[in-house]
C-alpha positions in Angstrom: 78.3 118.3 -95.5 81.1 119.3 -93.2 82.1 122.6 -91.7 85.4 124.1 -92.9 87.4 127.1 -91.7 89.0 128.9 -94.6 91.4 131.8 -94.1 91.4 134.4 -96.8 94.4 136.7 -97.1 94.0 140.0 -99.0 97.0 142.1 -100.0 98.0 144.9 -102.4 99.2 143.7 -105.7 103.0 143.6 -105.7 103.5 146.3 -108.2 101.7 148.8 -105.9 103.4 150.7 -103.1 102.4 149.6 -99.6 102.5 152.9 -97.8 101.4 151.4 -94.5 104.0 148.7 -94.8 106.7 151.2 -95.5 105.7 153.3 -92.5 105.8 150.2 -90.2 109.2 149.3 -91.7 110.6 152.7 -91.0 109.2 152.7 -87.4 110.8 149.3 -86.8 114.1 150.5 -88.1 113.9 153.5 -85.8 113.2 151.2 -82.9 116.4 149.2 -83.6 114.9 146.3 -85.5 117.5 146.6 -88.4 117.0 143.0 -89.4 113.5 143.5 -90.8 114.0 143.6 -94.6 110.5 144.6 -95.5 106.9 144.8 -94.3 103.7 144.2 -96.2 100.2 144.8 -94.8 96.9 143.2 -95.6 93.7 141.8 -94.2 92.9 138.3 -92.9 89.4 136.9 -92.9 88.4 133.6 -91.3 85.3 132.1 -92.8 83.4 129.0 -91.5 81.7 127.4 -94.4 79.4 124.3 -94.9 80.7 122.4 -97.9 80.9 118.9 -99.3 84.7 119.0 -99.6 87.8 121.0 -98.8 88.1 122.1 -102.4 84.4 123.3 -102.5 85.0 125.3 -99.3 88.1 127.0 -100.9 86.2 127.7 -104.1 83.3 129.3 -102.2 85.7 131.4 -100.2 87.4 132.6 -103.5 84.0 133.5 -104.9 83.1 135.5 -101.8 86.4 137.2 -101.9 86.0 138.1 -105.6 82.5 139.5 -105.0 83.0 141.5 -101.7 86.3 141.1 -99.8 88.8 142.1 -102.5 89.1 145.1 -104.8 90.5 143.1 -107.8 91.9 146.3 -109.4 94.5 146.8 -106.6 94.4 143.6 -104.5 95.2 139.9 -104.7 93.9 137.2 -102.4 94.5 133.6 -101.4 92.1 131.2 -99.7 93.4 128.2 -97.7 91.4 125.7 -95.7 92.9 125.5 -92.3 90.6 123.1 -90.5 87.7 120.7 -91.0 85.0 120.1 -88.4 81.9 118.0 -88.4 
């Protein structure tokens, strides 16, 4: 078994309004950052997992996300293995 670092990104589903993102976008516009087209907010989790393969680590992270990290009614998530240790 190896240790893997998997990053899990959780965001609102695209069909839902991201009120925080809209507020940040408005503030950036007021600050003169007119080139920012849009802002979306979310959460990023970094998990260190013991697994037999990169794929297994990502599957485990997805299971964890579905059970506790994500509200599947309003959120989507992605899990990506970013490093492999010993």
